[in-house]
N, C-alpha and C positions, 0 to 999 in steps of 0.2 A: 928761465924766465921768459925767454922769447916764445916758447910754446904757449904759455899762459896768455900772453898778449895777442898772439895770433888767433886764438880761440875765443877771445873775450867777447866780441860782438855776438857770436853764436851762443855763448854761455849766457849773456845778458838776455838775448831773445828767449832762451829756454826758461830762464827765471821769470821773465815777464809773462810768458805763456802760462807758467805754473801759477803765478800770482793772479792772472786773469781767471784761470780755472777755479782757483780758491775763492776769489771774490764772487764768481757766479754761484759756486756751491754754497757759500755763506748766505748769499741773497736768496737762494732757493730754500734754504733751511729757515731763514727768517720769515719768508712767505708762508711756509708750512706752520711755523709757530704762531704767526698772526691768525691763520685760519683756525687753528686749534683754540686760541683765545676767543675768537668770535663764537665758536661752537660752545665753549664754556660759558660765555656771557649769555648766549641764548638759553642755555639750560638753567642758569641762575634766574633769568627772567621768568622762565616757566615755573620754577620752584617758587619764586616770589608770588606769581599769580595764584598758585595752589595755596600758599599760605594766606593770601588775601581771602580766598574762598573759605578756608578753615576759620579765619577770624570772623567772617560774616556769619558762618554757621554758629560759632560760639556766641556771637551777639544775639542770634535768634534763640538759641537755647537759653541764654541768660534772660531774655525778655519773657520767654515762655515760663521759666521758673519763677520770675517775679510775679507774673500774672497768676500763676498757680498758687503761690503763697498768699497773694492778695485775696484771691477768691476763697482760699481755704480759711483765711482768718475772718472773712466776712461771713461765710456760711457756718463757721464754728466747727468744721470737720477737722479731725485729727488725721494726719498723714503718717505713714510709716517713716522711720528715721532715715531711710534712704532718699526721702523726698518724693517717692512715688506713692500714690494712693493705693490702698488695697482694693480688691474686687468689690466688696460690699459698699465701700465709699464711692467708688465710681458709679455703681448702680444707683445709689441714692442721689448723687450729684446729677447724673443724666436724667433721672426721673423728675428732679426738681429744678432743672435748668431754666424752665420758663419763669420760675419764681425768683431765681437767683439774681442778685444785682450784677453778677459778673456775666450773665448771659447777654447783657446789652452792650458788652464791649465791642468796639468797632474793630479791634485787632485780635482775631482769634489766635490761640496758641498755635505755633507752627511746629511744635515737637510732639509726635505721638507719644502718648503715655501708655505704657504696658502695665497692666495690673500685676500685683504680686500673687503668685499662685498660692492657693490655700495651703496652710501647713497641715500635715497629717500626723 
Protein backbone atom coordinates (compact mmCIF):
# COMPACT_ATOMS: atom_id res chain seq x y z
CA UNK A 1 0.00 0.00 0.00
CA UNK A 2 2.88 2.30 0.65
CA UNK A 3 3.91 2.16 -3.01
CA UNK A 4 0.44 3.22 -4.10
CA UNK A 5 0.44 6.23 -1.76
CA UNK A 6 3.89 7.32 -2.81
CA UNK A 7 2.90 7.42 -6.50
CA UNK A 8 -0.50 8.92 -5.84
CA UNK A 9 0.32 12.55 -6.74
CA UNK A 10 1.96 11.44 -9.99
CA UNK A 11 -0.93 9.18 -10.82
CA UNK A 12 -3.42 11.98 -10.08
CA UNK A 13 -1.45 14.32 -12.33
CA UNK A 14 -1.45 11.71 -15.10
CA UNK A 15 -5.21 11.24 -14.75
CA UNK A 16 -5.72 15.02 -14.73
CA UNK A 17 -3.59 15.33 -17.89
CA UNK A 18 -5.62 12.62 -19.58
CA UNK A 19 -8.89 14.28 -18.55
CA UNK A 20 -7.70 17.66 -19.87
CA UNK A 21 -6.70 15.99 -23.15
CA UNK A 22 -10.08 14.27 -23.32
CA UNK A 23 -11.90 17.55 -22.62
CA UNK A 24 -9.90 19.30 -25.35
CA UNK A 25 -10.65 16.44 -27.77
CA UNK A 26 -14.36 16.55 -26.95
CA UNK A 27 -14.39 20.34 -27.41
CA UNK A 28 -12.67 19.99 -30.78
CA UNK A 29 -15.19 17.35 -31.90
CA UNK A 30 -18.12 19.51 -30.79
CA UNK A 31 -16.66 22.45 -32.73
CA UNK A 32 -16.44 20.19 -35.79
CA UNK A 33 -20.04 19.03 -35.30
CA UNK A 34 -21.19 22.65 -34.91
CA UNK A 35 -19.47 23.59 -38.18
CA UNK A 36 -21.13 20.66 -39.95
CA UNK A 37 -24.55 21.70 -38.61
CA UNK A 38 -23.91 25.23 -39.88
CA UNK A 39 -23.08 23.80 -43.31
CA UNK A 40 -26.24 21.68 -43.27
CA UNK A 41 -28.30 24.72 -42.25
CA UNK A 42 -26.87 26.72 -45.15
CA UNK A 43 -27.67 23.90 -47.57
CA UNK A 44 -31.25 23.75 -46.27
CA UNK A 45 -31.53 27.50 -46.74
CA UNK A 46 -30.35 27.09 -50.34
CA UNK A 47 -32.85 24.29 -50.91
CA UNK A 48 -35.62 26.44 -49.41
CA UNK A 49 -34.70 29.27 -51.78
CA UNK A 50 -34.85 26.87 -54.73
CA UNK A 51 -38.25 25.61 -53.62
CA UNK A 52 -39.42 29.22 -53.36
CA UNK A 53 -38.34 29.74 -56.97
CA UNK A 54 -40.15 26.56 -58.01
CA UNK A 55 -43.28 27.74 -56.17
CA UNK A 56 -43.08 31.08 -57.98
CA UNK A 57 -42.72 29.29 -61.31
CA UNK A 58 -45.74 27.11 -60.56
CA UNK A 59 -47.71 30.25 -59.73
CA UNK A 60 -46.70 31.70 -63.10
CA UNK A 61 -47.69 28.50 -64.89
CA UNK A 62 -51.01 28.41 -63.07
CA UNK A 63 -51.72 32.04 -63.99
CA UNK A 64 -50.84 31.35 -67.62
CA UNK A 65 -53.09 28.28 -67.72
CA UNK A 66 -55.95 30.23 -66.19
CA UNK A 67 -55.44 32.98 -68.78
CA UNK A 68 -55.25 30.38 -71.54
CA UNK A 69 -58.48 28.74 -70.42
CA UNK A 70 -60.19 32.10 -70.08
CA UNK A 71 -59.12 33.13 -73.56
CA UNK A 72 -60.03 29.78 -75.06
CA UNK A 73 -63.51 29.92 -73.58
CA UNK A 74 -63.98 33.50 -74.81
CA UNK A 75 -62.82 32.75 -78.34
CA UNK A 76 -64.67 29.45 -78.48
CA UNK A 77 -61.58 27.52 -79.48
CA UNK A 78 -61.21 23.90 -78.45
CA UNK A 79 -57.88 22.82 -77.05
CA UNK A 80 -56.22 19.45 -76.99
CA UNK A 81 -56.93 17.44 -73.80
CA UNK A 82 -53.37 18.04 -72.62
CA UNK A 83 -54.28 21.71 -72.26
CA UNK A 84 -52.04 22.80 -75.12
CA UNK A 85 -53.54 24.15 -78.33
CA UNK A 86 -52.81 22.41 -81.58
CA UNK A 87 -50.94 24.16 -84.38
CA UNK A 88 -53.99 25.25 -86.39
CA UNK A 89 -55.60 26.72 -83.27
CA UNK A 90 -52.44 28.66 -82.51
CA UNK A 91 -52.36 30.01 -86.05
CA UNK A 92 -56.00 31.12 -85.88
CA UNK A 93 -55.51 32.68 -82.46
CA UNK A 94 -52.40 34.57 -83.48
CA UNK A 95 -54.09 35.77 -86.67
CA UNK A 96 -57.14 36.99 -84.79
CA UNK A 97 -55.30 38.28 -81.71
CA UNK A 98 -56.15 41.88 -82.58
CA UNK A 99 -59.84 41.02 -82.41
CA UNK A 100 -59.61 38.75 -79.38
CA UNK A 101 -60.80 40.15 -76.07
CA UNK A 102 -57.83 38.42 -74.47
CA UNK A 103 -55.34 40.41 -76.51
CA UNK A 104 -55.99 43.46 -74.33
CA UNK A 105 -54.82 41.63 -71.24
CA UNK A 106 -52.27 43.64 -69.28
CA UNK A 107 -50.60 40.46 -68.06
CA UNK A 108 -49.35 38.32 -70.96
CA UNK A 109 -48.91 34.61 -70.43
CA UNK A 110 -45.43 33.89 -69.10
CA UNK A 111 -45.33 30.27 -70.18
CA UNK A 112 -44.40 29.49 -73.77
CA UNK A 113 -46.92 27.22 -75.43
CA UNK A 114 -45.57 24.56 -77.74
CA UNK A 115 -47.97 23.39 -80.43
CA UNK A 116 -48.76 19.71 -80.71
CA UNK A 117 -47.10 18.23 -83.80
CA UNK A 118 -49.58 17.14 -86.46
CA UNK A 119 -50.52 13.48 -86.34
CA UNK A 120 -49.52 11.42 -89.32
